[in-house]
C-alpha positions in Angstrom: -19.9 -7.8 -1.0 -19.4 -5.3 1.9 -17.7 -1.9 1.9 -15.0 -3.7 4.5 -14.9 -6.7 2.1 -14.5 -4.6 -0.8 -11.5 -2.2 1.0 -9.6 -5.3 2.4 -9.5 -6.5 -1.6 -8.2 -3.1 -2.4 -5.6 -3.0 0.1 -4.8 -7.0 -0.9 -4.4 -6.2 -4.9 -2.2 -3.5 -4.0 -0.2 -5.1 -1.5 0.0 -9.0 -3.8 0.4 -7.0 -6.5 3.7 -5.7 -5.7 4.7 -8.7 -4.7 4.0 -10.8 -8.1 4.5 -7.5 -10.2 1.1 -7.4 -11.3 0.9 -3.8 -12.7 -3.1 -4.3 -14.0 -3.6 -5.4 -10.0 -1.8 -2.4 -8.4 -3.1 0.5 -10.7 -6.8 -0.9 -9.8 -5.5 -0.4 -6.6 -4.2 2.8 -6.5 -6.1 6.6 -6.8 -4.6 8.9 -9.5 -4.0 11.1 -6.9 -2.1 9.0 -4.3 1.0 10.0 -2.2 2.8 7.4 -0.7 4.8 8.6 2.2 7.7 6.7 4.0 9.6 7.8 7.2 13.3 6.8 7.5 15.6 7.3 10.7 18.8 8.6 9.1 21.4 9.7 11.6 18.7 10.7 13.9 17.2 12.7 11.3 13.7 11.5 9.9 13.6 11.6 5.9 10.1 11.7 4.7 10.2 10.2 1.2 7.1 10.8 -1.1 5.7 8.5 -4.0 3.2 8.7 -6.9 1.2 6.2 -8.2 3.1 6.9 -11.4 6.1 5.8 -9.9 4.5 3.1 -8.2 3.3 1.2 -11.4 7.1 2.3 -12.7 8.6 -0.2 -10.0 5.8 -3.0 -10.2 7.3 -2.9 -14.0 10.6 -3.1 -13.6 10.0 -6.3 -10.9 8.8 -4.3 -8.1 8.3 -6.5 -4.7 8.9 -9.7 -6.2 12.3 -10.2 -4.6 10.6 -9.6 -1.5 7.7 -12.1 -2.2 7.3 -14.5 1.3 5.1 -16.8 2.2 4.0 -15.0 5.3 0.5 -13.8 5.0 -0.4 -10.3 4.4 -2.7 -8.8 7.4 -5.1 -6.7 6.4 -7.1 -4.8 9.6 -9.8 -2.0 7.9 -9.8 0.1 11.0 -13.1 2.2 9.8 -15.4 2.8 7.1 -17.3 5.8 6.7 -19.7 6.7 3.6 -16.8 6.8 0.8 -13.6 6.7 2.8 -11.9 3.7 4.9 -8.6 3.5 6.8 -7.0 0.3 6.8 -3.4 -1.2 8.7 -1.4 -4.0 6.6 1.4 -5.6 7.7 3.2 -7.9 5.6 7.2 -9.5 6.4 8.8 -6.3 5.3 6.2 -3.5 5.5 3.5 -1.6 7.8 1.3 0.7 6.0 -1.3 2.9 7.3 -3.7 3.6 4.4 -6.8 5.8 3.2 -8.7 4.7 0.9 -11.8 6.3 -1.4 -14.9 4.9 -3.1 -14.4 5.7 -6.9 -16.9 4.9 -9.5 -14.0 2.1 -10.0 -14.5 0.9 -6.6 -12.3 1.4 -3.7 -8.8 2.8 -4.0 -5.7 3.4 -2.1 -5.5 7.4 -2.1 -2.8 7.4 0.7 -0.3 5.6 2.2 2.1 6.1 5.2 4.7 3.0 5.7 8.0 2.1 7.2 10.0 -1.3 7.0 9.0 -3.9 9.6 12.3 -4.1 10.5 14.5 -0.9 10.8 18.0 -0.7 8.6 21.0 -0.7 10.3 21.6 3.4 9.8 
């Protein structure tokens, strides 16, 4: 497989694993140093939240995104691959995520994710 295909596969492991509550798949896709950030508007202020790999695995173990799963496609666009780093954009029914991935001995893994819901909350 090409690096682009492997990056896409890692992004799908992360997303599909979230929707299927498949801890092993999410664990494989995420780097131990993961920093996942969200940006939310509340009362006009921008609130930044941070999630670690361990927090993500805990969420997946609790059922993760099973309730969010739809038949809608998950679109992964690999933006760039350069040596041992890559960037991808993932679009799903609920989420838009910008991923930075790193090549490790275990394969491509998500080191950073920046995300927002596709539909803003009513606040």
